[in-house]
C-alpha positions in Angstrom: 124.4 75.8 110.1 127.0 73.1 109.6 126.7 70.1 111.9 129.3 69.6 114.6 131.7 66.7 114.8 130.5 65.5 118.2 127.0 64.1 118.9 126.4 66.7 121.6 126.6 69.6 119.2 124.0 68.0 117.0 121.3 68.2 119.7 118.8 71.0 119.3 116.1 71.9 121.9 113.1 74.1 121.1 110.0 75.1 123.0 106.5 76.1 122.0 107.5 79.7 122.3 110.3 79.1 119.7 107.7 77.4 117.4 105.1 80.2 117.7 107.7 83.0 117.3 109.2 81.5 114.1 106.3 82.9 112.0 106.9 86.4 113.3 110.7 86.1 112.9 110.2 85.1 109.3 108.7 88.6 108.6 112.1 90.2 109.3 115.5 90.1 107.8 117.8 88.4 110.3 120.6 90.9 109.7 118.8 94.2 109.6 115.8 93.3 111.7 113.7 95.1 109.1 110.7 93.7 107.3 111.3 91.3 104.5 111.7 93.1 101.2 108.5 93.0 99.1 108.3 92.2 95.4 108.1 95.1 92.9 104.9 93.5 91.5 102.9 94.7 94.5 103.5 98.4 93.4 103.8 98.0 89.6 101.6 101.0 89.1 102.6 101.7 85.5 100.8 98.4 84.6 97.5 99.5 86.2 96.5 101.9 83.4 97.1 103.0 79.9 96.6 106.0 77.6 92.8 105.7 77.4 90.8 108.5 79.1 90.2 108.2 82.8 86.4 107.7 82.5 86.8 104.8 80.0 89.1 102.9 82.2 87.3 103.5 85.5 83.8 102.8 84.0 85.0 99.5 82.6 85.9 98.1 86.0 83.0 99.8 87.8 80.5 98.0 85.6 81.8 94.7 87.0 82.0 95.7 90.6 78.8 94.1 91.9 77.6 90.6 91.2 74.2 89.1 91.9 72.6 90.1 95.3 75.1 93.1 95.4 78.0 90.9 96.2 81.3 92.6 95.5 83.5 91.0 92.8 86.9 91.1 94.5 88.8 91.0 91.2 86.8 93.9 89.8 87.2 95.9 93.0 91.0 95.3 92.9 91.1 96.4 89.2 89.0 99.5 89.9 91.2 100.5 92.9 94.3 100.0 90.7 92.8 102.4 88.1 92.2 105.0 90.8 95.7 104.6 92.2 97.1 104.9 88.6 95.4 108.2 88.1 96.3 109.5 91.6 93.0 109.3 93.3 93.8 108.0 96.8 90.5 108.5 98.6 88.5 106.9 95.8 90.9 103.9 95.7 90.6 103.4 99.5 86.8 103.6 99.3 86.8 100.7 96.8 89.3 98.7 98.7 87.2 98.8 101.9 84.5 96.8 100.0 86.8 93.8 99.8 85.8 91.4 102.5 89.0 89.4 102.6 91.9 91.7 101.9 95.3 90.3 100.9 98.8 91.6 100.6 98.0 93.5 97.3 95.0 95.2 99.1 97.2 96.3 102.0 99.9 97.7 99.6 97.3 99.7 97.7 95.8 101.1 100.9 99.2 102.4 101.9 99.8 103.8 98.4 96.4 105.5 98.4 97.3 107.3 101.6 100.6 108.5 100.2 99.1 109.7 97.0 97.0 112.1 99.1 100.0 113.1 101.2 98.6 111.3 104.2 101.1 109.6 106.6 101.0 105.9 106.1 100.2 103.8 109.1 103.3 102.8 111.0 102.2 99.2 110.7 101.5 99.5 107.0 102.8 96.9 104.6 105.3 99.3 103.1 106.9 100.3 106.4 110.6 99.5 106.6 111.1 99.1 102.9 113.4 102.0 102.2 116.6 100.0 102.3 115.2 97.4 99.9 116.2 97.1 96.2 112.6 96.6 95.0 109.8 99.0 94.0 108.3 99.5 97.5 111.5 101.4 98.5 110.2 104.4 96.6 106.8 104.4 98.4 108.5 103.9 101.8 110.7 106.9 101.1 107.6 108.9 100.3 106.2 108.0 103.7 108.6 110.3 105.5 109.6 107.8 108.2 113.1 106.9 106.9 116.5 108.2 107.9 118.8 109.3 105.1 121.2 106.4 105.9 118.4 103.8 105.4 117.4 104.8 101.8 118.4 102.7 98.8 119.0 105.5 96.4 119.1 103.4 93.2 115.8 101.6 94.2 114.0 104.9 95.0 115.1 106.5 91.7 114.1 103.4 89.7 110.7 103.2 91.5 110.2 106.9 90.7 111.1 106.3 87.0 108.6 103.5 86.8 105.7 105.8 87.7 103.3 107.1 85.0 104.4 110.5 83.8 101.5 112.4 85.5 102.4 110.8 88.9 106.1 111.8 88.4 105.0 115.4 88.1 102.7 115.1 91.1 104.9 113.2 93.5 108.4 114.3 92.4 108.6 117.7 94.1 107.3 116.3 97.4 109.7 113.4 97.3 112.6 115.7 96.5 111.9 118.0 99.4 111.6 115.0 101.7 114.9 113.6 100.5 116.6 116.9 100.8 115.4 117.2 104.5 117.1 113.9 105.1 120.4 115.0 103.7 120.0 113.1 100.4 120.7 116.2 98.3 122.0 114.4 95.3 119.1 112.0 95.1 116.7 114.9 95.6 118.2 116.6 92.6 118.1 113.4 90.5 114.3 113.2 91.2 113.7 116.8 90.0 115.8 116.2 86.9 113.7 113.1 86.2 110.5 115.2 86.4 112.0 117.8 84.0 112.8 115.1 81.4 109.3 113.6 81.6 107.1 116.8 81.2 107.1 120.2 79.6 104.9 121.6 82.5 106.9 122.5 85.6 104.7 123.9 88.3 105.5 126.1 91.4 105.9 123.0 93.7 108.8 121.9 91.4 110.3 125.4 91.6 110.1 125.5 95.4 111.8 122.1 95.6 114.5 123.2 93.2 115.1 126.3 95.2 115.6 124.3 98.4 
């Protein structure tokens, strides 16, 4: 804030409570009181795999998982978990992530993603909670968590996050997300999601038909 003209207005008093609460306050947006928006790099799932067969990609990382004396290589565990998430295997990704002794923000994000892949409700305190109104990639995953209201959803960010998914995950998650959005009154966005699925695959399953009917 701008300094005042008089000496009295330039005096600021704080307490140890203010000091200790400052770290917590930094986690939230001062206007919306929601969590600070996370970078898209945390959920850049399309970069976690390629066109090689599943077995080739997973075995490559699994071979490096354990070091001497059965110590877990954190980088290898993270890479293996990313492969599982990329292919849609939530339980397997979570099992690998629990081997990491010192989890970080990336670990927490993948744990939440792993639950959502298996249609499990993400923990209310998960890293992705409160991200639906953000303009970054986590907005898509937060919308999938079924905890947002229709007014909180950043439609452009959710649609972009969905478009950034690998094709097989678009087919898997699209109908579920569409039905979720429709239940929140986001009918136009729900239709956009289904049309994105149709453009990305020739195989439309019954879950897509049910979502389209709704």
